[in-house]
N, C-alpha and C positions, 0 to 999 in steps of 0.2 A: 376581853382583849384589848378593849379601850384602856383602861387602868395600867394594861402589863406594857402597852405601847407608850402611855405618856411617863410611865414609870423608865421606863429603856430611854425615853427621850431625856429626862431629867439626868438618868447617869452618863448621857454625852457630854454633860455641863463641866463637869471635875475633868473627863477624861481628857477633852479637847485643852482643857487648861495646861494639865500635864504634858500634854504632847505637844503643846505650842511652848512651854518652858524648855522642854528638852531641846527642840529644835532652835529656841533662841540662843541657848548656851552653846550648842553647837557650831552653830553660822559664827558666833564670836571667838571660835577657837583658832580661826584662820586669821591670818594677822592683815591689819589694813582694814580701809571699809572703801565706800563710795568716792571719797575724797582723794582717796590715796593714788589715783590716776590722776586728780586735779594738780596734785603736788608736785608732780614729774613735769608739766607745762610752766616754763618758763614765763608764760603771758600771764600767768595766774599768778596773782598776790598771795601771800601767805595769810594777810588781813584778811580776804575774801574766802580763803578756806577756813579760818578761824570762825567766820561768820555764818558758814552753811553750818559747820559744826554744831553751832551753839544753837542754831535756828531749830535744827531739828533732833536735838539732842544728842548728838553723837560723842559728844565731848564729856557724859555723863558715866558713871560705872555701868557695867551691862547688867546688871542686877536693875538698877534703877531705872536704864533704858526699858527694860520688859515692863516692869510696875507700869509705866507711863502708857507702853503700846497696849498692856492689858487691860487698864481701866477705858482708854480710846475703844479698843476694838469691843469691850463690854457694850458699849453706846452705836455698836456698828460704825465707828472709824476705825478703819485699818491704814491710816496713816496714807502719808502722799509719796510717789513714785518720783525717784531723783530723775530716773533715766528719760520718763515720760513726761515730768511735768505735770501729772494729773494724779487724782485720788485715786487709790487702789480701789475701792470699791467698784469704781467708774470703768477702769480696765478689766478688771474679774468680770465685771457685768457682760461688758462687749464679747469677752473670749469666750465665756463658759458655754454659751450657745452654741457655737460652733464645735468646741470639744464634744458637748452631748450630742451633736448630730452625730459626729463622728464615732464615738464611744457607743450608742446604744444600738444607730445601724450596724455596726460592727458584731454586739452582742448579740444583735437577734439573727443576724448571718451565720456567725460560730457557732448558735446553740441551735438554730432553724436545723441547720445541716447535721451536728456532732449527735444528738439525741437519736434520730433515725437512723445513723451511720452505726452509731454504738450499739444500737440493738439489732440491726441487720448481721455485726460482727458476729455478736453471742448469738444470734440464731444460728449462725453459718457455722460455728466454731470450725476452726481448722482446715477450713476449705480455700479454696482461691481468692474469695471475695474478705474472707477474714483476713488473711495474709496481706492482701492489698492495700485493705485500710488501714493494716497495723502498721504498714510501710509508710504510708501517709502519713500518718499520725506522727510516727517518729521523725521523717524530715519536717514535719511543721514544728517540731518540738526543736531539733536540730540546728535548723537554720536560722541565723537573728534576724530581728525584726529588719532592721540598718540596711540588711544584706537583700531581704526582700525587696525593701524599699527602693533602693538602689537598680533592682532587677526590674520593678516596676517601670522605673521612670526610663530604662533603656527600650522595654518597650513600647512605651508611649511615645518616646523619640522615632523608634524605627519606623514604627505601624503608623502613626499619624494617627490612631484611631481614638486616642485619649490624650487630655491636654498633660502639659510636663510642669505640673506644679499648681498650687495656688486653689481657691475658691472659686473664683468666679470669671468669668472673661471680662477682659478691659472694659470692652462696650457693653456691658449688660446692665449698666446703667440704663440706656435707649431700649432694653428688651420689653416686651408686654411682660405683664406678672405669671404668665404660666410658663413663659420662656423662661423666666428668669429661675423658677424649680428646676426645669429640665437644666439648665446650666449649671445650677448647684449640685445635683445629682451626676451630671456627667463629670464634673470635677472630682465627686465625692467615690467614685465608682474603684478606681485602683488603692487610694488610700483605705477606704472602708473593708476590701479584700485582704491587704496586706497586714493590717491591724486583727483581722479575724483569725487570721492562720495559725497563729501562736496558740489562741485560746481552743480554737476547732480541736488540735491533736489532743489537749488536754482533757476535754470533756466526751471525745472519743471514747478514750481509753478508762476513764472513770464509770461511763455508762455501760461498755463492754463489761468491764470487771463486775460491775454490782450486778447487772442482771444477770451474770455467771454465776455468780454466789446464791443469788435468790430462786434461779431455776434449781439447785440441788436441792433445795428446803424440803420438807416433808409435806407441808400444804400442797407446797406445786404437784408432789406425785398423786396425792390425794385427788386433788383437782381433774388432772387427767384420770386417774381411776376412774371418776364419776362419768368420764366419758365426753367431757369439757372439747370443744373444738382446739386446738394449737392456737390460735389467733386471740381466742379469747382467754386461755392460760397465759399468755404473755403479756398482753396490753391490759386485761382487765384486774389480773391477780399478780403476776410478777413485777411488773412496770412500775405499778405505783408505790410497792416498797421497793424496788431498786433505785426511782427516782430521789429518794429521799437527799442520802450523801449529796446529789449534785446539786440541791436545791442550795445547801449549805454552803457550796463552792460559788453560788452567784455573789454574795456579798465581794467577796476575795476577787472575783472575775471583774468585776467593774474597778476597784482599785487598780486589778492589774493593767486594764486599758488604760486609764488615766495615766500610768506610768509608761507603759508602752506607748502611747499615743505620743508623748513628748518625743520619743526618737522620730516617730513617722512623719510628724508634724514639722520635724525640723528639716529632716530628709525631702520632705514631698512639699513643702513651704504651706501646709495648712494653718491659716491663721488660729488657733486655738491655743488655749490656757497651758498646754504642756509646754510648746514652744515659746510662750512669756515667761515661764518659770525657767526655762533652760537658759533664757536671755537673760532675764534678774540674776540667777545665781552667776552666768559669766562677766556680768555689771557691778556684782556686788551691791544690788537697790535691796538693801535689806529689808524693809517693809511690804516691798511687794514679793519677796520669796514668803515672809510669814504669812501676808493674807491668801496667797495661792496653796500655801502648804496646808493651813487651816482648813480652806475650803476643800483640797484634797482630802484630809482626812476626815472631815464631816461626810461626805459623799460615802468612803470608807464604812463609816459606821450606821450611816442610813441605809445603805447597801445591804449590811448583815443583819439590822433591822429588817428591811424587808424579806429576806429571806427567811428568818426563825417564823414572821408571820404565816408567810406561805404553808412553811411545813406545817404550821397549826391546822390551817385549812384542807391540807392533801392528808393528813395523818390523823387518825379518830383518836389513835392512843397517847399524842403528846396533846390533844384538847383535854381528853380526860386527867392528864399529870396537870 
């Protein structure tokens, strides 16, 4: 297992380099760069713009810019943010924790609800419960996350039960440590629920379909014929096989949460990596976009690796292979 994990980690290096090359090329397809907005300002001289472009290597061909960026990135130097005037690594480190808090809490909430609800819907096939859960899942898939975020802000504004955006209260600096934690959790609740809604629907449908397919297998009929209780048949035999395709979705779910968090963070003013990437794209902050993009791709690959390792521990057939 250790050799497998190390081999997969080594494969990630050329894959990340290829992803970064494609992203860098696509970013340069759009006309202009960060200094384009400065050139429209009559108070900024052309000499200053030329100096800035030369200082950051923006006057070089795009492939030479990429090679320079890649060499620095291999030394964990992802460049300098034009907008924030701060090293990219510092900005990503500051925002990554906030995004992970939101994404992981949403992941725990969505999976913690979706798996038992999917099992319940499969066991009660074609009942009112099954139809209600299916309708709820369909609504979760259909409603865009930005619309749910706007509804959540409206709820917070009308009821006053939750804060309208942000991660902390303005006076949080004066709170006790325990009060600071509860304050963050208070601000986290609505963004977490909004981000979890989309993932909840997909996992419910996958869990229900997988369990229904498993319950029709012959070994399940044999287990029932041996006199096992329905609870043991479902949770001890059927569930362990039906959960395998769901575990595979875990890595993709992490990437989906990171991409979806950009919208939720922007609407609900959560200071995370998604909002940072969106602001960087709008500002044409090249190195900040690249650093954030590579970090997101690395998290996707690590999520897939974690899902594969979990499958090995859950399924003895994969261990034997």
